[in-house]
N, C-alpha and C positions, 0 to 999 in steps of 0.2 A: 281431182286435186290439181286444178288448173291455177297457175300463177298468171296474173294479168300482165299485159305489156307495161302498164303504169307502174306496177310493182317492180318489174325488171328495170325500168328506167330509174326508179328511186334507188334501187340497189347500185346501179352504175354511178348515179350522182353521189351517193355516199362514198363509194370507192374513190371517185375523183377528188373528193374533198379530203381524203386521207383519214376518214373516220372509220371506226370499226363497223363493218357491215351488219345490218340487222339479220337475225337468224330467222329461218323459216319454221322452226319447231312449233311456235305458237299456232301458226296456221295449220301445220301438219296435224297436230293433235286436237286443237280447238275443243277442249273437254266441255261437255254439257253437264252442269250440275242438276241435281234433282230439284223439283219445284218446292217452294215453301210448303211445309206440311207433309211432304213426302209424296209417294205415288198413289194414284187411284187406278188400280189395275182392273181391267175388265175380266169378268168371269164368264163371259158369253161362250168362249171356246175353251179356255183353260179354267177348269173348275176350282183348282187348288194349287197353290204355290207356297213353298216354305222359304221364308227369308233366311239367308245364311250370312253370317259375319265371319270373315276369314282373315286371321292374322297372318302377316308376312314376317319372314325372319328379320327384316330391318325395321320393324315397328309400325308398319302401316296396317290399316284395317280395310279390307275389301268387302263391299256389300253386293248382294245379288240374290238370286232365287234358284232353288232346286224345284223343278217341276216333275213330280213323279207321274208315271204312266200306269194305266190299267190296260194298256194295249198289248200288241203282239210281241214286243221286244222289251220286256221288263229288265233284262240283264244287259241292255245297251244304254249308254249315256252319251248324248250329244252335247259337247261343250261349244257354246256359241259366243263369238266375239263380234260386236257391232263395229261400225265405222266411226269416222270422226264426227264431231258435232252431235253426238248421240249419247244415250245412256240406256240402261236396261228398261226403264219406263217408256222412253220414246221408241224403243225397239220392240215393244210388246206385240205389235201386229206381226212382225217377223216371226216371233216365237209362236204365235197362233198359227202361222202357216206350217210350222214344223210339228206342232203338237199332234196332229192326226197321224203322223208316222208311227206312233205307238212305242216310242222310246222315251226314256227320261231325258230331261233337258237341264243343263247347268249353265246359267247365264250370270256372270259376275263381272261387275265393272272393275277394270284395272284402275290403278291409282289416279286420282284427280277427276274421275268421271262419276256422275251420279252422287251417291252417298259415300263413295270410297274416299279415304283420306289421301293426302299427299299431292304431288304434282307429277304429270307424266313425263317420262324420259325413257330412252331405250334400255339402259341398264336396270332401271326400276321395274319396267314392265316385264323384262325377262324374269325377274324375281317373282312377279305377280302370276304369270302364266304357269310357272312351275308349282307355285303354291296351289293354284286352282287344280292342276293336274293331280297333285298329291291328295287333294280332297276327293277328287273324282274316283281315284283307284283305292282310297283308304289307307295310303301310306301315312297321311296325317289326318285322321278322322275328324270330321266336322259335324256338329249336331245338325240334323236335318238332311244330310246328304247320304244317300244309299250308295255305297261303293260298288264298283263293278271291276272286272278284270281289265287290264290295260288294253288288250287286243279287242275289247268290246267297247272302246271309246271311239267316237267320231269327233274330230276336231274341225269345226266349221268357222270360217272367218270371212267377213264381207268388207271389201275396200281396205281401209287401214287395218281393220280387224283381221284381214287375211294375213297381214304381216305378223300379227301376234300368233295366229294359228300356225303359220309356217315355222316361226321361232319355236313354238312348243313342240310340234311334231318332229322337227329336226334335232331337238335336244334329247329325245328319248330313244337312244340307240339300243339300249338293253331291253327295254319293254316298250316298243313303239305302239302307237295307237292303231286301231284296226283300219282307220281311213282318215284321210285329210280331204276336206272340201274347201276350195276358195271360190269366192264370187267377186268379180270385178277387182282382181288383184293387180298390183304393180310389181315390177321386178326389183326395183331399188329406189331409194330417194335420189340417187345420182341420175337415174333415168327420168324421174319426174322433173328434176331441175332442168335437165337438158332439153326435154320435150315441152315443158310447160312454161319456162321463163323466156323463151324465144332468144336467149343469149347463152353462150357457153361459159357460164361461171363455174369455177371449180366447186364441186358439190360440198366439200368440207368447209368451204369458205362461207357458205350461207346456211348450212344446216349441221347441227351436231349429230343428228340421227342418220344412220346408214340404212337400216332395214334392208339388207342385201338378200332378198328372197331368192334371187336367181342362183346364188351360191348355196344357200341353205337347202333349197329343194333337192339338191343332189344327195342330201343325207336323210331324206324322209323315206324310211323303210316301211312304207304303208301304201295301200291303194290310194290313188289320187284322182279326184274329179275336179276339173277346172270349169267354172261357169263364167260367162261374160256376155254382156250386151253387145251385139254386133254393131250397134249405133252409139256406143259409149264414146262421147267426145271429151270426157273428164279424165278417165283413166283408160288408156288406149287398149283395144282388144288384143293387139299383138303382144302385150305383156303376158297374157294368159297363154298365148301360143308359145312363147318362149319358155315359160315355166313348165308347161306340159311336155313340150319337146325335150327339154333337158331331163325331166324326171323319167320319161320313157327311154331315153338313151342311156342314162347312167344307172338307174335303179332297176335291178333285175328281180324277177320273182314276184312282182307286184303290178297290178293293173294301173294303167294311166288312161283316163278318159277326159274328153272336153266337149263342151257344146257352146257355140256362140248363138245366142238367142236373137233371131231376126227382129229388127226394129226396136229392140230393147236398148235403153240408155244405161245410165249408171245406177239408177234406183229402182227399176221396175223389172228386173230379171224374172222373179217368180211369177208376176202377173202376166207377163207377155210370153212366158214359156209355152203354154199358159199354166196356171196354178195346178190343175189336176196332173198334168204331165210332169211338172216340177216335183210334186210330191211322189209320183210314181217312180221317177228316176232315183230319188233318194231312198225310197222304199226298197228298190232293187239293191242299192248299196248296203242297206241294213241286212238284207237277206244273205249277201255274200259274207258278212261278218258272222251272222248266226250259224251259217253252215260253211266253214272254211273249205275252200277248194271247189265250192259249188260253181257251176257254169252259169253265167248270165244268160237268161233266156233272150230270144229275139226281141221280145217286148221291152227288154231293158237296154237295148242297144242305143247308145247315144248317136244321134244323127251327125253326119260329117259336117265339118265347118263349111259355111257357104263360101 
């Protein structure tokens, strides 16, 4: 989520002219709409997916897919949140990487993305992720979604989607999810502005959104796995270091693991993990949910950060 020097100079010029500064929110979300005619989803890996239409309390309709499993973990559901400039259709290959794990997958676009109505903003997306959660655990049953217990839900978010995942996991203190996984996460919009714009502009001055993941991670009462490309120049790897360090320090009774994938950038963590090891690591995570208190085997140990 890099802001160019030219953008930074434009911001400064706007300030110097006494005009209201442009907001970074459009860049931050950059929602990708579904193509005309809808999605053409491959069945090469995922043989069947059920479309879900999920109403929100404030009148929006979220669209996505529930992918049932015939695998080893039919009572576990993984909620997946993609990053900026994406939708569930463009993220289908990512879901194909996850399907062999043998758990259900629930991938729903938040407002403004894909075929979901509305426009994205932080308060609205907070409503959306809670509605998706309620569908996953059956608090608000949705046709086509098989509910599971709250502690049998894995919340997985990539890049901007990691902020949605942290928001969801941190808001469920009574019935927290079994695990949180973030990939290429940032600590806050303030950190992105500070590190990406090359100038120290007050973050509230150029962005309405806060997405303060570093504060929220302190309230995630779940096992936590942070993945990041060691060569990510777009969202800095140290953000995942800070998130996992904070979770390990503050949250007791839950495991904290992290892995910085050598040579991986922002978009190729699973491929350069490589993919079989990425899937094996997540499979180990599912095993600890299936058998609470089970020890991770040596084959499940996350390599230390380089």
